Phi, psi and omega in degrees: 000139184269150179276356186293328186255013182275150179235134178238115179050041177085001179255124182276128182271130177225112182283129178270144179276328179214162180286161179297150184301321181300316180295321179295318179298313179297318181297309181289329175295320178294319178295318178297315179299316180299318179294316179295317179300310179297318180297319181288307187279328182275326186255358181268356180090001178289138179210130178292331177292320178294320178296316178298317179298320178296317178295318180296318180296319179295320180294318178297322178295319178297316179295321178297320179295321178294319179295322177297318178296321179290322180293326176294323178291323180286344183294335177286128182290155183296321182294320178294321180295318180295316179296321185290331182257358179053050182296326182295318179295318178294321178296322179296318178296317180294321178299316181297323183276329186248326193254336186297332181296329179258323186262358179089159182298323182258012180064025181274358178112167181179245171293317178270169183287167177289124182262006178264000179292164179286330180231143173257162180300320183257013177105149182240038172260163183302314179295324181289318178293320177300316179298319179297319181288314185286312186266341184082175179223152179296147177097014172128341181280113180281158175272143183243022184295333180271346184259334186244143175282170180299321179294321180292321177297315180295325176297316177297317180298312181296322178295314181295323179287339179276348181289000000 
């Protein structure tokens, strides 16, 4: 007896002799694409590891070049840089225009403390004085980070440390 005429729960069974043409085209197309893909990427020498290594090597070379450039900049001593840009003179001018009203014309004090002392309340090293100028201090010292450039701050610091 043949299965062609059987019915199961109202559904008539019909055995196909072959799959639909669309499925066969898609199946063989996918196999063809897979073979070409493997042939190109596996046998052509392409490697994601090699590409990553090349990018990493280029980045390391770029960083090394930047470090060399920075080391050349650091080779100039701090004292020569200060002398070459006359930061103390610029700091004196900036002190006269911004700081003299509180600290006095000669930095001997007034509203603000005496800046000619050997020690300051918050320290008398360059980083501590820079922090005082840029960030300000409680009790009346305003911060000048938005008003002064880095060169002007360094000029003030060098002037104050020279007092």
